[in-house]
C-alpha positions as CSV (number, residue, x, y, z in Angstrom):
1,M,21.3,278.3,92.6
2,K,25.0,278.3,93.0
3,R,24.7,277.8,96.7
4,K,22.5,274.8,96.2
5,Q,24.9,273.3,93.7
6,L,27.8,273.8,96.0
7,T,25.9,272.2,98.9
8,A,25.1,269.2,96.7
9,I,28.7,268.8,95.7
10,L,29.8,268.9,99.3
11,C,27.3,266.3,100.2
12,V,28.5,264.0,97.5
13,I,32.1,264.4,98.6
14,I,31.1,263.7,102.2
15,L,29.3,260.5,101.1
16,I,32.3,259.3,99.1
17,I,34.6,259.9,102.0
18,A,32.2,258.1,104.3
19,A,31.9,255.2,101.9
20,V,35.7,254.8,101.6
21,T,36.1,255.0,105.4
22,V,33.5,252.2,105.9
23,V,35.3,250.0,103.3
24,S,38.7,250.5,105.0
25,V,37.4,249.7,108.4
26,T,35.7,246.6,107.1
27,D,38.9,245.4,105.4
28,I,40.9,246.0,108.6
29,I,38.4,244.0,110.6
30,G,38.4,241.2,108.0
31,G,42.2,241.0,107.9
32,K,42.4,242.0,104.3
33,N,45.0,244.7,104.5
34,P,47.0,244.3,101.3
35,D,50.1,245.7,102.8
36,R,50.0,243.3,105.8
37,Q,49.3,240.3,103.6
38,D,52.3,241.0,101.5
39,Q,54.5,241.5,104.6
40,T,53.1,238.2,106.0
41,E,54.0,236.2,102.9
42,D,57.4,237.7,102.7
43,T,58.0,237.0,106.3
44,G,56.5,233.6,106.0
45,S,58.7,232.8,103.0
46,E,61.8,234.1,104.9
47,A,60.8,232.1,107.9
48,D,60.6,228.9,105.8
49,K,64.0,229.7,104.4
50,N,65.4,230.2,107.9
51,T,63.8,226.9,109.0
52,D,65.4,225.0,106.1
53,A,68.7,226.7,106.7
54,G,68.5,225.9,110.4
55,E,67.9,222.2,109.6
56,N,70.8,222.1,107.2
57,D,73.0,223.9,109.6
58,K,72.4,221.6,112.4
59,P,75.3,219.1,112.9
60,G,74.0,215.9,111.4
61,K,75.5,212.4,111.7
62,D,78.3,213.1,109.3
63,D,79.4,216.2,111.3
64,S,78.6,215.3,114.9
65,E,79.5,211.6,115.0
66,P,82.5,209.6,113.6
67,D,81.7,208.1,110.2
68,T,80.8,204.5,110.7
69,N,81.2,203.6,107.1
70,E,83.6,200.7,106.8
71,N,85.5,202.6,104.1
72,S,86.2,205.3,106.6
73,K,87.3,203.1,109.6
74,P,90.8,203.8,110.9
75,D,93.2,201.1,109.8
76,E,93.2,198.4,112.5
77,T,96.9,197.8,112.0
78,D,97.6,201.4,112.8
79,I,95.5,201.2,116.0
80,N,97.2,198.0,117.2
81,N,100.6,199.3,116.3
82,D,100.3,202.9,117.2
83,S,104.0,203.0,118.2
84,G,105.1,200.8,115.4
85,S,105.5,197.8,117.8
86,G,104.0,194.6,116.6
87,Y,104.0,193.1,120.1
88,K,101.0,195.3,120.8
89,S,98.9,193.4,118.3
90,F,100.4,189.9,118.9
91,S,97.7,187.8,120.7
92,L,100.0,186.8,123.6
93,T,101.4,190.3,124.4
94,K,98.8,192.8,123.2
95,N,97.6,193.5,126.8
96,M,101.2,193.8,128.2
97,S,103.4,196.8,128.7
98,A,106.6,197.0,126.7
99,A,108.6,195.7,129.7
100,E,106.2,192.9,130.4
101,A,106.2,191.8,126.8
102,Y,109.9,191.9,126.6
103,E,110.2,189.7,129.8
104,Y,107.6,187.3,128.6
105,L,109.1,186.8,125.1
106,D,112.7,186.7,126.4
107,E,111.9,184.1,128.9
108,F,110.4,181.8,126.3
109,L,113.2,182.4,123.7
110,N,115.7,181.5,126.4
111,S,113.9,178.4,127.4
112,E,114.6,174.9,126.2
113,Y,111.1,174.8,124.7
114,S,111.9,177.4,122.1
115,I,115.0,175.9,120.6
116,L,115.1,176.2,116.8
117,V,116.8,173.2,115.2
118,N,117.0,172.8,111.4
119,K,119.7,172.6,108.7
120,Q,120.8,176.1,109.4
121,H,120.6,175.9,113.2
122,K,122.3,172.7,114.4
123,V,123.1,171.3,117.9
124,G,126.5,169.9,118.6
125,S,127.4,166.2,118.9
126,D,127.5,166.6,122.7
127,Y,124.0,168.1,123.0
128,K,121.6,166.1,125.2
129,P,118.4,167.4,126.8
130,E,117.9,167.0,130.5
131,N,115.0,165.1,132.2
132,L,114.4,162.5,129.6
133,V,111.5,160.1,130.4
134,I,109.4,157.6,128.5
135,P,105.8,158.7,128.0
136,S,103.2,156.5,129.4
137,G,102.5,153.6,127.1
138,C,105.3,154.5,124.7
139,D,108.7,153.0,123.8
140,Y,110.7,156.2,123.2
141,Q,112.1,158.9,125.5
142,M,111.1,162.5,125.4
143,E,111.8,165.5,127.6
144,Q,109.6,165.1,130.7
145,T,107.2,168.1,130.1
146,A,106.7,167.1,126.4
147,A,106.3,163.5,127.4
148,K,103.5,164.4,129.9
149,A,101.8,166.5,127.2
150,L,102.1,163.6,124.7
151,S,100.7,161.1,127.1
152,D,97.7,163.4,127.8
153,M,97.1,163.9,124.1
154,L,97.2,160.2,123.3
155,A,94.9,159.5,126.3
156,A,92.4,162.2,125.0
157,A,92.6,160.6,121.5
158,R,91.7,157.2,123.0
159,A,88.9,158.7,124.9
160,D,87.5,160.1,121.7
161,G,87.7,156.7,120.0
162,Y,91.1,157.1,118.3
163,S,93.2,154.4,119.9
164,D,95.3,153.7,116.9
165,L,97.7,156.6,117.4
166,I,101.2,155.6,118.5
167,L,104.5,157.3,119.3
168,Y,106.7,156.0,116.5
169,S,109.9,157.9,117.4
170,G,111.0,160.4,120.1
171,Y,114.4,161.5,121.3
172,R,117.4,160.5,119.2
173,T,121.0,160.9,120.0
174,Y,123.4,162.7,117.7
175,S,125.1,159.4,116.9
176,S,121.9,157.5,116.1
177,Q,120.9,160.4,113.7
178,K,124.3,160.3,112.2
179,N,124.0,156.5,111.5
180,K,120.5,157.0,110.0
181,F,121.8,159.8,107.7
182,E,124.9,157.8,106.6
183,T,122.8,154.7,105.9
184,R,120.5,156.7,103.6
185,T,123.4,158.5,102.0
186,Q,125.0,155.1,101.2
187,R,121.9,153.9,99.6
188,Y,122.1,156.8,97.1
189,L,125.8,156.3,96.6
190,N,125.0,152.7,95.6
191,E,122.5,154.0,93.1
192,G,125.3,156.0,91.4
193,Y,124.9,159.4,93.0
194,S,128.0,161.4,93.8
195,Q,128.8,162.0,97.5
196,A,127.3,165.6,97.4
197,Q,124.3,164.4,95.5
198,A,123.7,161.4,97.8
199,E,123.9,163.6,100.9
200,E,121.5,166.2,99.4
201,K,119.1,163.4,98.5
202,A,119.4,161.8,101.9
203,G,118.8,165.2,103.5
204,E,115.4,165.4,102.0
205,Y,114.2,162.5,104.1
206,I,116.7,162.2,107.0
207,A,117.9,165.3,108.8
208,P,121.7,165.5,108.8
209,P,123.1,164.9,112.3
210,G,122.7,168.0,114.5
211,S,119.8,169.3,112.5
212,S,117.1,166.9,113.7
213,E,114.5,168.1,116.2
214,H,114.6,164.6,117.7
215,H,117.8,165.7,119.3
216,T,115.8,168.0,121.6
217,G,113.5,165.4,123.1
218,L,110.7,167.8,122.1
219,A,109.7,166.1,118.8
220,A,107.4,163.2,118.4
221,D,106.6,161.1,115.3
222,V,103.0,160.2,115.9
223,C,101.2,158.0,113.4
224,S,98.5,155.4,113.0
225,S,99.7,151.9,113.8
226,K,97.7,150.7,110.8
227,I,99.7,152.9,108.5
228,V,103.0,151.7,110.0
229,S,101.8,148.1,109.7
230,K,100.7,148.5,106.1
231,F,103.9,150.2,104.8
232,G,106.5,149.2,107.4
233,Y,107.3,152.8,107.9
234,L,105.8,156.3,108.2
235,D,103.8,157.3,105.1
236,D,102.1,160.5,103.9
237,S,98.8,158.6,103.6
238,F,98.5,159.1,107.3
239,D,97.0,162.5,106.5
240,S,93.9,160.8,105.0
241,T,93.0,159.1,108.3
242,E,90.6,160.2,111.0
243,E,93.4,159.9,113.5
244,Y,95.4,162.5,111.6
245,K,92.4,164.9,111.5
246,W,91.9,164.5,115.3
247,L,95.6,165.2,115.8
248,R,95.6,168.3,113.7
249,E,92.5,169.7,115.4
250,H,93.7,169.0,119.0
251,C,97.5,169.0,119.0
252,A,97.9,172.7,120.0
253,E,95.7,172.1,123.0
254,Y,98.6,170.0,124.4
255,G,101.4,172.3,123.2
256,F,102.3,170.6,119.9
257,I,102.5,171.9,116.3
258,M,102.7,170.0,113.1
259,R,106.3,170.9,112.2
260,Y,106.8,170.1,108.5
261,R,103.9,171.4,106.4
262,K,103.3,170.5,102.8
263,D,103.2,174.1,101.7
264,A,106.4,175.2,103.5
265,E,109.2,172.8,102.4
266,D,111.2,175.7,101.1
267,I,111.1,177.3,104.6
268,T,111.6,174.3,106.8
269,G,114.1,172.6,104.5
270,F,112.3,169.3,104.9
271,L,109.7,167.4,103.0
272,Y,106.1,167.1,104.2
273,E,105.8,165.0,107.4
274,P,102.2,164.8,108.6
275,W,103.4,162.7,111.5
276,H,106.1,165.0,113.0
277,Y,104.9,167.1,115.9
278,R,107.0,169.5,118.0
279,Y,106.3,170.6,121.6
280,I,106.5,174.4,122.2
281,G,103.9,174.8,125.0
282,V,100.2,175.4,124.8
283,E,100.2,179.2,124.5
284,H,102.7,179.3,121.8
285,A,101.3,176.2,120.0
286,K,97.9,177.9,119.8
287,A,99.3,181.2,118.6
288,C,101.5,179.6,116.0
289,T,98.6,177.5,114.8
290,E,96.3,180.4,114.6
291,L,98.8,182.4,112.5
292,S,99.2,179.3,110.3
293,I,103.0,179.8,109.9
294,T,106.0,177.5,110.3
295,Y,108.0,177.4,113.5
296,E,110.9,179.1,111.6
297,E,108.6,182.1,110.9
298,Y,107.1,182.1,114.3
299,Y,110.5,182.0,116.0
300,E,111.8,184.8,113.9
301,M,108.7,186.8,114.6
302,L,109.1,186.4,118.4
303,V,112.7,187.6,118.2
304,K,111.6,190.7,116.4
305,L,108.8,191.4,118.8
306,R,111.1,190.9,121.8
307,D,113.6,193.4,120.3
308,E,110.8,195.9,119.7
309,A,109.5,195.6,123.2
310,K,112.9,195.9,124.6
311,A,113.5,199.1,122.7
312,D,110.1,200.6,123.7
313,A,110.8,199.7,127.3
314,G,114.2,201.4,127.1
315,L,116.0,198.3,128.4
């Protein structure tokens, strides 16, 4: 009896082991190994983390390329003036070496076309420009290069339908300027001003002798003949005419700048004169006009740039 019981028990154990074995084999074949599934999920999770980390670690736009945000742009002034020399950013010398810029600026500043004449920078009573001629169709002398430029400018104005522009005044001798100034001064003396007051008052309208650009032969009073006929003299109302608008738009193309601006009387020392134009050459007239500064400021700037270029060139 005991043997039969023992045999039965052994059979049951064998059956149980067999059943467990079958289940295990089935799970393995079906890919349902709990240990492998846990490992796969952990690995998969770690793989996802690595993938995210990899994307974040890749050099993106901010890291691999210069920031193109305008707030992050290098200062353009620093780029153009990387050695602290303004001639590298000035339109006429920015592509020149220091030596070339110095030579270019020095040549202009030593030429007759750069001369600065005002109440602080006067010419002597014996000053007289060379090569004075009368521009075509005009009645007053000018320096020959300026005269040719003026003739071309007036011809261009006529071609565009503005035939009313005339040269009202050009070259003036020291003595003629002296007479004009003294005549105006006497007018104010007659009105009861003191000598000093009369001269100061006259100087607002008439340049004292030696301080007039008309001494150079490079200055031209250009106005509408209708304005002159109406008033008998030059008048500020010229700036309301179409002729004036054409002149302001095109004068630099022929080497002229409007010399005495309305907003710069404290710099030039003279009242507004929309008719007074000064020849300095096409390149410099365009540069000065683009900068929208007076000739006093432009001249001072060129002197500074020349000195900087000279120092950089070691000359």
